[in-house]
ZALO-51914 format. One record per residue (C-alpha): x, z, y. Coordinates in steps of 0.02 Angstrom, whole numbers, plus 50000, padded with zeros to 5 digits. Layout:
N
X,Z,Y
...
***
This chain:
753
50000,50000,50000
50064,49958,50174
50096,50118,50272
49960,50074,50400
49832,50002,50279
49718,50150,50310
49698,50083,50486
49616,49921,50428
49456,49954,50529
49562,49955,50687
49634,49785,50642
49455,49721,50629
49417,49797,50799
49572,49711,50868
49501,49542,50820
49339,49587,50908
49438,49642,51060
49526,49474,51067
49355,49391,51068
49308,49494,51220
49454,49426,51320
49360,49264,51353
49231,49364,51449
49359,49441,51568
49413,49339,51718
49592,49347,51779
49588,49456,51934
49772,49496,51956
49943,49424,51927
50022,49519,51782
50196,49519,51707
50289,49628,51582
50473,49646,51541
50586,49745,51427
50775,49767,51416
50899,49864,51311
50972,50017,51400
51061,50101,51254
51213,50191,51322
51377,50248,51242
51350,50298,51061
51506,50403,51036
51575,50559,51118
51456,50567,51267
51348,50719,51299
51161,50700,51281
51039,50733,51423
50905,50864,51402
50961,51019,51308
51116,51053,51415
51211,51083,51252
51394,51045,51283
51422,51021,51095
51285,50889,51078
51381,50726,51095
51326,50555,51037
51384,50499,50865
51279,50345,50828
51107,50267,50852
50943,50301,50766
50852,50169,50867
50886,50090,51036
50826,50141,51208
50733,50020,51321
50668,49999,51498
50490,49932,51494
50406,49864,51652
50239,49800,51707
50205,49719,51876
50032,49691,51946
50000,49589,52105
49849,49527,52200
49934,49358,52231
50106,49279,52235
50143,49360,52403
50006,49492,52402
50007,49679,52373
50092,49730,52212
50182,49869,52124
50305,49882,51980
50302,50025,51855
50455,50053,51744
50453,50166,51592
50626,50223,51533
50679,50289,51363
50777,50420,51459
50769,50604,51495
50707,50574,51670
50725,50463,51822
50877,50482,51933
50885,50471,52122
51050,50377,52116
50981,50256,51986
50831,50224,52099
50942,50195,52250
51053,50069,52160
50907,49978,52079
50824,49958,52249
50986,49888,52320
50995,49759,52182
50812,49711,52199
50830,49688,52387
50974,49567,52360
50868,49465,52239
50690,49483,52305
50705,49540,52485
50569,49665,52528
50454,49620,52384
50499,49778,52286
50544,49934,52385
50540,50123,52370
50357,50111,52420
50294,50009,52273
50422,50039,52134
50401,50183,52013
50535,50225,51883
50477,50354,51756
50567,50437,51610
50491,50474,51439
50593,50635,51430
50685,50600,51269
50822,50729,51244
50923,50609,51136
50994,50488,51263
51167,50486,51344
51190,50595,51499
51293,50573,51656
51178,50466,51765
51108,50596,51885
51200,50632,52047
51173,50820,52069
51299,50941,51995
51180,51050,51895
51127,50899,51790
51302,50840,51749
51397,50999,51702
51384,50978,51514
51421,50791,51523
51585,50828,51613
51521,50740,51766
51462,50564,51803
51472,50431,51666
51475,50254,51735
51438,50172,51568
51275,50269,51547
51227,50239,51729
51264,50052,51726
51167,50025,51565
51012,50107,51640
51022,50021,51810
51050,49850,51732
50908,49873,51608
50786,49922,51745
50839,49774,51851
50828,49650,51708
50659,49714,51647
50589,49696,51824
50662,49520,51839
50584,49476,51673
50415,49547,51723
50423,49458,51892
50463,49291,51811
50319,49317,51689
50186,49344,51823
50028,49249,51775
49841,49270,51807
49772,49408,51700
49659,49557,51684
49675,49741,51640
49563,49845,51528
49564,50035,51535
49524,50155,51395
49544,50342,51364
49537,50454,51212
49603,50616,51141
49764,50626,51040
49750,50755,50903
49889,50878,50863
50032,50792,50957
50069,50938,51072
50040,51125,51092
50076,51243,51235
50249,51321,51215
50214,51452,51350
50036,51508,51308
50064,51680,51381
50104,51603,51551
49950,51491,51539
49845,51650,51520
49903,51706,51693
49794,51569,51768
49620,51628,51826
49495,51651,51683
49363,51549,51772
49485,51404,51788
49538,51414,51606
49355,51418,51555
49334,51240,51619
49449,51174,51483
49436,51181,51294
49624,51181,51264
49781,51245,51350
49858,51070,51347
49793,50901,51405
49749,50795,51253
49690,50639,51345
49783,50476,51326
49747,50345,51460
49790,50166,51413
49800,50003,51510
49784,49843,51409
49862,49694,51498
49786,49524,51462
49848,49349,51499
49701,49240,51552
49775,49073,51500
49820,49119,51321
49681,49244,51292
49809,49364,51221
49873,49534,51269
50047,49540,51343
50068,49728,51343
49997,49903,51351
50052,50057,51448
49986,50230,51407
50007,50405,51480
50003,50563,51376
50092,50730,51392
50209,50793,51256
50393,50836,51265
50529,50722,51198
50599,50863,51092
50552,50816,50914
50738,50784,50892
50830,50949,50905
50980,51007,51007
51086,50980,50850
51045,50795,50840
51186,50673,50884
51100,50505,50860
51034,50410,51011
50845,50406,50998
50692,50375,51105
50616,50526,51016
50429,50525,50982
50377,50415,51129
50514,50288,51092
50459,50290,50910
50278,50262,50961
50332,50113,51067
50432,50038,50923
50285,50060,50802
50160,49988,50927
50263,49835,50974
50302,49797,50791
50120,49820,50741
50063,49698,50874
50200,49571,50839
50195,49571,50650
50006,49585,50634
49977,49437,50751
50090,49302,50681
50104,49206,50520
50216,49335,50437
50141,49497,50375
50313,49574,50355
50489,49532,50410
50567,49532,50238
50455,49405,50152
50464,49377,49966
50544,49221,49895
50434,49070,49881
50483,49066,49697
50457,49230,49607
50616,49297,49527
50624,49445,49407
50731,49594,49449
50860,49553,49314
50894,49385,49396
50910,49471,49565
51034,49598,49497
51142,49463,49422
51145,49373,49588
51188,49532,49683
51333,49576,49568
51420,49414,49613
51414,49445,49801
51557,49556,49858
51600,49632,50027
51658,49503,50153
51798,49603,50231
51819,49614,50418
51810,49451,50515
51822,49407,50700
51664,49357,50792
51605,49327,50970
51543,49447,51103
51362,49393,51080
51365,49357,50894
51268,49515,50851
51126,49458,50964
51092,49316,50843
51067,49445,50706
50933,49541,50801
50763,49550,50719
50678,49558,50889
50763,49433,51004
50725,49466,51186
50671,49298,51255
50555,49372,51386
50396,49330,51293
50377,49484,51184
50232,49605,51189
50280,49765,51281
50206,49932,51230
50257,50085,51332
50216,50269,51305
50236,50355,51473
50255,50539,51513
50132,50649,51608
50115,50835,51651
50228,50885,51508
50304,51046,51575
50237,51169,51447
50190,51049,51306
50295,51041,51148
50280,50918,51003
50334,51056,50884
50154,51088,50839
50179,51209,50693
50231,51342,50820
50387,51444,50852
50463,51556,50718
50612,51670,50699
50750,51587,50600
50804,51754,50524
50636,51820,50465
50521,51668,50464
50394,51768,50565
50314,51707,50728
50415,51743,50885
50371,51871,51017
50221,51802,51112
50275,51845,51289
50463,51813,51279
50484,51689,51135
50623,51793,51060
50659,51883,50898
50702,52066,50922
50764,52020,51096
50868,51869,51039
50806,51706,51115
50922,51600,51008
50830,51643,50848
50661,51580,50909
50641,51395,50869
50489,51281,50865
50442,51184,50710
50383,51004,50710
50254,50937,50586
50392,50871,50472
50491,51035,50472
50631,51052,50426
50658,50862,50443
50668,50824,50629
50668,50635,50602
50507,50651,50502
50435,50758,50643
50483,50623,50768
50398,50492,50660
50238,50594,50638
50217,50636,50824
50260,50456,50867
50132,50391,50743
49997,50506,50812
50022,50432,50985
50040,50255,50917
49882,50264,50812
49778,50329,50957
49851,50194,51071
49810,50062,50940
49631,50125,50931
49612,50126,51121
49694,49956,51134
49580,49880,51004
49420,49951,51079
49458,49933,51266
49317,49846,51360
49320,49925,51535
49398,49800,51657
49487,49862,51813
49447,49778,51978
49483,49811,52160
49629,49819,52277
49810,49860,52244
49883,49990,52360
50021,50120,52370
50086,50262,52477
50257,50345,52471
50347,50482,52567
50512,50574,52563
50489,50761,52587
50617,50900,52611
50550,51023,52483
50665,51164,52536
50566,51213,52691
50386,51149,52684
50259,51252,52779
50106,51263,52668
49936,51304,52741
49853,51404,52602
49699,51445,52707
49651,51464,52889
49755,51620,52912
49896,51605,52786
50049,51494,52800
50190,51508,52673
50352,51412,52646
50447,51335,52503
50627,51387,52470
50796,51308,52441
50815,51263,52257
50856,51401,52133
50839,51439,51949
50800,51609,51876
50856,51707,51724
50721,51629,51614
50805,51461,51642
50958,51520,51547
50848,51579,51402
50796,51400,51365
50636,51361,51269
50573,51362,51092
50621,51177,51086
50801,51219,51130
50852,51402,51146
50978,51442,51282
51109,51575,51314
51117,51739,51218
51073,51888,51327
50927,51805,51418
50743,51800,51377
50599,51701,51447
50506,51814,51565
50661,51907,51627
50634,51970,51804
50800,52060,51816
50981,52004,51796
51113,52124,51733
51263,52165,51839
51387,52065,51735
51288,51904,51760
51264,51943,51944
51451,51959,51967
51482,51795,51876
51345,51713,51981
51421,51776,52142
51589,51700,52097
51504,51531,52112
51386,51572,52255
51299,51732,52304
51121,51690,52354
51072,51729,52533
50951,51871,52563
50827,51742,52628
50837,51652,52462
50818,51811,52361
50661,51859,52459
50589,51683,52461
50603,51657,52274
50525,51823,52219
50475,51870,52088
50606,51750,52020
50776,51836,52002
50898,51706,52068
51025,51663,51934
51094,51509,52023
51052,51470,52204
51078,51284,52176
50999,51238,52342
51136,51334,52431
51280,51263,52328
51373,51110,52394
51545,51115,52312
51607,50991,52256
51442,50912,52310
51257,50957,52309
51201,51050,52153
51015,51012,52171
50901,50893,52265
50819,50940,52429
50731,50779,52479
50608,50717,52350
50497,50562,52339
50310,50574,52307
50206,50419,52277
50030,50358,52239
49998,50188,52159
49822,50116,52157
49750,49982,52045
49567,49973,52088
49488,50131,52021
49647,50182,51929
49774,50292,52018
49950,50344,51966
50032,50498,52042
50222,50481,52033
50296,50656,52028
50483,50696,52020
50472,50836,51894
50387,50919,51747
50219,50992,51796
50140,51118,51678
49970,51079,51606
49871,51177,51736
49983,51123,51880
49950,50942,51835
49763,50972,51823
49759,51049,51996
49857,50907,52075
49752,50771,51994
49591,50855,52045
49649,50881,52225
49699,50699,52243
49539,50634,52165
49432,50745,52276
49527,50686,52430
49505,50503,52382
49319,50524,52352
49288,50623,52512
49382,50500,52624
49360,50333,52536
49192,50274,52606
49126,50242,52432
49283,50154,52365
49316,50301,52249
49194,50398,52141
49187,50514,51992
49238,50368,51880
49406,50356,51969
49544,50384,51842
49695,50483,51903
49848,50497,51792
50012,50584,51824
50177,50497,51788
50302,50637,51765
50491,50633,51792
50474,50485,51911
50595,50414,52041
50706,50569,52037
50715,50736,51947
50687,50911,52012
50649,51011,51855
50483,51104,51838
50324,51144,51933
50223,51294,51874
50066,51366,51954
50078,51514,52072
50005,51624,51936
50121,51561,51798
50267,51589,51915
50236,51776,51906
50284,51787,51723
50448,51691,51746
50454,51603,51580
50567,51451,51570
50451,51333,51665
50426,51456,51807
50610,51504,51813
50646,51317,51829
50519,51290,51970
50654,51260,52099
50570,51282,52267
50487,51450,52243
50313,51516,52204
50223,51395,52321
50301,51235,52252
50137,51174,52177
50040,51212,52335
50167,51109,52432
50146,50962,52313
49957,50971,52327
49964,50978,52518
50083,50830,52532
49994,50724,52401
49828,50754,52489
49905,50679,52645
49953,50523,52548
49783,50515,52465
49691,50529,52630
49798,50392,52705
49762,50280,52556
49576,50315,52561
49562,50279,52748
49682,50132,52749
49805,50222,52862
49985,50163,52852
50098,50315,52863
50252,50312,52970
50411,50364,52882
50465,50545,52882
50637,50494,52942
50710,50570,52784
50801,50488,52642
50894,50562,52494
51084,50553,52495
51184,50425,52399
51319,50532,52318
51399,50394,52215
51561,50400,52315
51593,50583,52277
51547,50591,52093
51673,50674,51978
51702,50611,51802
51808,50708,51677
51763,50607,51523
51910,50500,51470
51892,50318,51419
51940,50270,51241
52125,50232,51240
52132,50095,51110
52099,50092,50924
52182,50019,50772
52128,50022,50589
52240,50098,50457
52391,49994,50403
52338,49848,50294
52156,49860,50350
52050,49762,50474
51903,49821,50576
51750,49777,50474
51835,49809,50307
51749,49929,50188
51804,50109,50185
51664,50151,50061
51556,50012,49989
51375,50034,49938
51367,50146,49784
51259,50055,49658
51121,50167,49588
51116,50217,49405
50960,50116,49373
51040,49961,49443
50919,49943,49590
50869,50047,49738
50688,50104,49751
50577,50126,49901
50632,50284,49993
50812,50273,49931
50954,50273,50057
51091,50146,50018
51238,50165,50137
51408,50089,50172
51554,50144,50281
51666,50024,50377
51831,50045,50468
51775,50029,50647
51819,50055,50830
51739,50166,50960
51567,50094,51005
51603,50135,51188
51713,49979,51200
51554,49874,51208
51376,49939,51201
51318,49775,51122
51169,49772,51240
51027,49669,51165
51137,49660,51010
51160,49776,50863
51293,49880,50776
51200,49878,50610
51099,49750,50512
51010,49743,50345
51016,49565,50279
50906,49493,50141
50959,49346,50034
50821,49215,50050
50846,49049,49965
51029,49010,49999
51054,49107,50159
51061,49284,50226
50919,49331,50345
50921,49488,50457
50771,49597,50419
50817,49764,50503
50937,49810,50643
50987,49966,50739
50823,49961,50835
50727,50002,50676
50669,50176,50633
50728,50156,50452
50909,50108,50493
51044,50229,50551
51210,50185,50632
51330,50333,50628
51505,50340,50700
51639,50471,50676
51827,50495,50670
51929,50532,50514
52110,50588,50495
52221,50487,50379
52406,50529,50362
52402,50619,50528
52320,50475,50624
52142,50462,50690
52034,50316,50636
51855,50269,50673
51721,50250,50540
51549,50171,50555
51420,50218,50424
51261,50116,50404
51121,50202,50309
50956,50117,50266
50803,50215,50213
50711,50082,50113
50532,50068,50182
50382,50072,50068
50333,49893,50114
50505,49819,50076
50499,49664,49965
50601,49664,49805
50759,49563,49829
50945,49556,49862
51011,49645,50017
51172,49695,50103
51226,49798,50254
51320,49719,50399
51416,49800,50542
51465,49732,50712
51587,49810,50834
51716,49787,50969
51893,49852,50987
52041,49858,51104
52221,49869,51051
52263,49955,51215
52159,50022,51358
52192,49867,51464
52187,49733,51329
52036,49617,51308
51896,49661,51188
51907,49594,51012
51742,49578,50918
51724,49595,50730
51597,49601,50591
51593,49640,50406
51463,49650,50268
51450,49759,50113
51430,49703,49934
51254,49650,49891
51128,49762,49803
50950,49747,49744
50789,49834,49791
50647,49836,49667
***
């Protein structure tokens, strides 16, 4: 049985949905694009857990930038929305992307109408944010990570722009079951009972999906959905680059659409002439490893299963108010006793490091990633197949830069409060149940011991103003007052509203908790309705795009802030941060509703590219062991006792290889599974597949260090019987300054039955 055969009714609904396309007129110009942004796969710290020991050592599946552009006409109002398989957006990335777009398109795409949003995977390379606090564990700025992301965003936008054609958009919503739970339920309970009573759950379960249709071909070109759950199915111990559960959902969705809507039901088709397994084994035994051979820079691109020609369906799973939502839905348990963690502090007898959340595939984090990804994918597929609600109306946008360190917030007629310079509290150091932090801290700490205070003060003693402003947060690091060697935290943040008829996106530069997101959405919707002269109503759909355009950590409610769990301790600008967001977003919403064009605030974030420090050393040059070539086998595929591999088995091979940082092989692949079809080898899986793993490490041989690349294939249940082999691509340098040399090699053949 195919792994998605139980979803056959949805396939039938899909056919019906295609029939509906004829009834929808093309109202907008639509274009989608996608581009590989996979960064360095060896020896580079990962962004998300702030774990200095978590360095990349291979690829589970590749990271991508996915874009859709919608315009009223060729020169009319438009916006571009980019979804990144990255921990978050980066202010410096946004600045550089805008500079590149201005060179190419003039003022067509600007800070006003471009949104760049991160999925919040914690399994991508770090080093692309410009503020110190986000680059400590990565040893500073990493150009290779940064350039891969900026180029991918630019290329995906170019692709989407070049693809602009008349089309229509259908909207659909539905609830995703068991893909996220609240990881700070005790903090959620601090919110007013009457407010909590309005909701059936302590997380938002709604997925909102846009289905993008091309009028001329009567086919869908893409789908973008928003749903809140953390990108932490992969743990802080993982070292393989991964888009985590949202990246997995995107891979499943795009493959489902592509392979269920062409002449091939699967990629590894059976032979036209049936051959028995004995014949296949005999054939496989005669095919030995190729040995390492030279190849070209782009050779691996020809072995990709999904070649990026700009015409592919794009399916994106975007982030929302994810602050307190974990995909580890079994709950948090103590690793020493197996019992549930302390409810208020998420610790085990006072030790935060023993309290760890469990995903649905526990203890297999890759299985957990797959399950949470499939739950989002399957809901998106259902919404996609049943979408019938067309969007119509104008395209509009509003944007502002705000200095969040000193906003005066009018709470009521008699009360004015202010935000604070950025700071994190003790609960920040405790980490979360997704990734525990430093021993000696607990979530909910409202005091800091004297030893930590002294260590803190060596870096920067917080001002008395800061201490008072941030209460009840105990200031562990006053990042907003730290400027050596350059700014530790952002002060000027972008906020943005994008409008597509009755559909509104709120671009927020952080992680809002569930209730914080609800309050902001409701405030904006109410403002639009009250000031829109009938253009907006209760059917207006407002979604939040989290981690967008820059990153400024968390936003908890005023009430949640009192408990000082991780999310509150990471709410940078003090207890009134959410109120400030609501106030400033209401200004944008009112301007949008009334048609007012806002003048600029006169503020802009700094470009700190010229002062970035980078302590990570480049690879110095690799050589294989004497008598070996890169691409030669170090360990060939071990043939199974039964003679053939079965579904679920994991054949693997290890090659002498060079550091994958020499060339990222963008839109290429380090690993391929080839199937022998007829008289030729055909690629059927590559390193963008969930079932294929590329792992890289260093071994010591006679006192010298050598690189090894291991390719491991978990044979899928729908794999056709046949002859297969594993192929590796790579790039090397004899010295740091010598030109790249590209190589490939393939293992001996083996059979799958």
